[in-house]
C-alpha positions in Angstrom: 64.1 -20.4 19.8 65.8 -23.1 17.8 68.5 -22.9 15.1 66.0 -22.9 12.2 64.2 -20.0 13.8 67.4 -18.1 14.5 68.4 -18.4 10.8 65.0 -16.9 9.9 65.3 -13.9 12.2 69.1 -13.2 12.5 69.1 -10.5 9.9 65.9 -8.7 11.0 66.0 -5.1 12.3 65.3 -4.5 16.0 61.7 -3.3 15.3 61.0 -6.1 12.8 62.1 -8.6 15.3 59.9 -7.0 18.0 56.9 -7.3 15.6 57.8 -10.9 14.8 57.8 -11.7 18.6 54.5 -10.0 19.1 53.0 -12.0 16.3 54.6 -15.2 17.7 53.5 -14.8 21.4 50.8 -12.1 21.3 50.6 -8.7 22.9 50.0 -8.5 26.7 46.4 -7.6 27.7 47.5 -4.9 30.0 50.2 -2.2 30.4 53.3 -3.1 32.4 52.7 -0.4 35.1 49.4 1.1 36.2 49.1 4.9 35.8 50.3 5.0 39.5 53.4 3.2 38.5 52.5 -0.1 40.2 53.4 -3.3 38.3 50.6 -5.4 36.7 51.6 -9.0 37.7 48.8 -10.5 35.6 50.7 -10.0 32.3 53.6 -12.1 33.4 54.2 -15.5 31.6 57.3 -16.7 33.4 55.6 -20.0 34.1 55.7 -20.5 30.3 59.4 -19.5 30.1 58.5 -16.1 28.7 59.7 -12.7 29.9 58.6 -9.2 29.0 60.8 -6.8 27.0 60.0 -3.2 26.6 60.3 -2.2 22.9 61.4 1.3 23.9 64.5 0.0 25.6 66.3 1.1 22.4 65.6 4.6 23.7 66.2 4.2 27.5 67.4 1.4 29.8 65.6 -0.7 32.5 62.0 0.3 31.7 60.8 -2.5 33.9 62.3 -0.8 36.9 60.0 1.8 38.4 62.8 4.3 39.1 64.0 4.3 35.5 60.5 4.0 34.0 59.2 7.1 35.8 61.8 9.2 34.0 60.3 8.3 30.7 56.9 8.7 29.0 54.2 6.5 30.5 53.2 5.4 27.0 56.4 3.3 26.8 54.7 1.0 29.4 51.6 0.4 27.2 50.8 -3.1 26.1 51.6 -2.5 22.4 55.1 -1.4 23.5 55.8 -4.8 25.2 57.1 -8.1 23.7 57.1 -11.6 25.2 60.3 -13.5 24.6 62.3 -16.4 25.9 65.8 -15.9 27.3 67.6 -16.4 24.0 65.2 -14.1 22.2 65.7 -11.5 24.9 69.4 -11.7 24.5 69.0 -11.2 20.7 66.8 -8.1 21.3 69.6 -6.6 23.4 72.3 -7.5 20.9 70.2 -5.7 18.2 69.9 -2.6 20.5 73.7 -2.6 21.0 74.4 -3.0 17.3 72.0 -0.3 16.2 71.0 2.0 19.1 68.2 4.4 18.4 69.4 7.9 17.4 67.4 9.4 20.3 68.8 7.0 22.9 69.0 8.5 26.4 72.7 8.4 26.9 72.4 10.1 30.3 71.0 6.9 31.7 73.8 4.8 30.4 76.4 5.9 32.9 
């Protein structure tokens, strides 16, 4: 992300920004975890400087962690609920979550 792109996206809602990033980088070809809750390493793009963000993290925290993920619906691990992003974009996603948390956010996981 550069300054011009930041100016373009800074006023987007969380879900609009997630869609923007999916359009920018594409959607992973596979879910984050298999149905047996094993990670799928082939979707990682860290060699390109990209990380995976779970869109449903506005509902529950740490969905890339098996322990936390298993306490939530498996559908939250589906490819369409994932976003590739660089570190600055990831930070902005979490700022947006903090600014406007989802009304159904799992607060029991926040302590």
